[in-house]
Structures are given as structure tokens and as C-alpha cells.
C-alpha positions in Angstrom: 196.1 259.9 96.7 199.2 259.1 95.0 200.2 260.9 91.2 201.0 259.1 88.4 204.5 258.7 88.8 204.1 257.9 92.6 201.4 255.0 91.5 204.2 253.4 89.0 206.6 253.6 91.8 204.5 251.9 94.5 202.8 249.2 91.7 206.8 248.5 91.0 207.5 248.3 94.6 204.7 246.0 95.5 205.5 243.5 91.9 209.1 243.6 92.9 208.6 242.8 96.9 206.1 240.2 95.7 208.4 238.5 92.9 211.4 238.5 95.7 208.8 236.9 98.3 207.8 234.0 96.5 211.0 233.5 94.5 212.5 233.0 98.4 209.7 231.0 99.4 210.6 228.7 96.5 214.3 228.8 97.3 213.6 228.1 100.7 211.5 225.0 100.2 213.6 223.8 97.8 216.7 223.5 99.8 214.9 223.0 103.0 211.9 221.4 101.7 212.8 217.5 102.5 212.8 218.5 106.2 208.8 219.0 105.9 206.8 216.0 107.0 203.5 215.7 106.2 202.9 216.3 110.3 205.0 219.5 110.2 203.0 221.1 107.1 199.7 220.3 108.5 200.8 222.4 111.9 202.2 225.1 109.2 198.6 225.1 107.6 196.7 225.3 111.0 198.9 227.9 112.1 198.8 229.9 108.8 195.1 229.3 108.8 194.5 230.4 112.3 196.5 233.9 111.7 194.2 234.7 108.7 191.1 233.5 110.4 192.3 236.0 113.3 192.7 238.9 110.9 189.5 238.5 109.1 187.7 238.6 112.7 189.5 241.4 113.5 188.8 243.5 109.8 185.2 242.5 110.5 185.0 243.9 113.9 186.7 247.0 112.7 184.0 247.4 109.9 181.2 247.1 112.5 182.6 249.5 114.6 183.0 252.4 111.9 179.4 251.1 110.7 177.6 251.4 113.7 179.0 253.5 115.8 
């Protein structure tokens, strides 16, 4: 567990990292957005969805391995 001061530092770091990430994505898309055709965006969505599904399956397997050793 974190102390009260460490908790605020951790929370501030998460908020700053999230803001930098989303502003960075917005900036990147503003500069290079015209190069993304609907086909490219579709492939990006498919790849991202596959990664999320694979990670979810991994977490589910870990959960069941912990519950039923």
C-alpha cells in the first residue's frame, strides 16, 4: 500500500501520463490524419481489438489458475 503522500504522487503521475498520451494522440492525428483512409483505420481497429481480446483471455486464464490450483 502507498502512504497518503505517495498516493497523491502516484495519482498525479497517472493523470499527467494520461493527459500526455491523449494530447499526443490528438496532435499525431491532427498532423497525419489525412493519411488514414477508412481501410487503414479498419485495420488499426482490428489489430487493437485482437490485442485487447488476447490480453483479456490471458487475464481470464490467470484468474482461473489462481482460483482453482
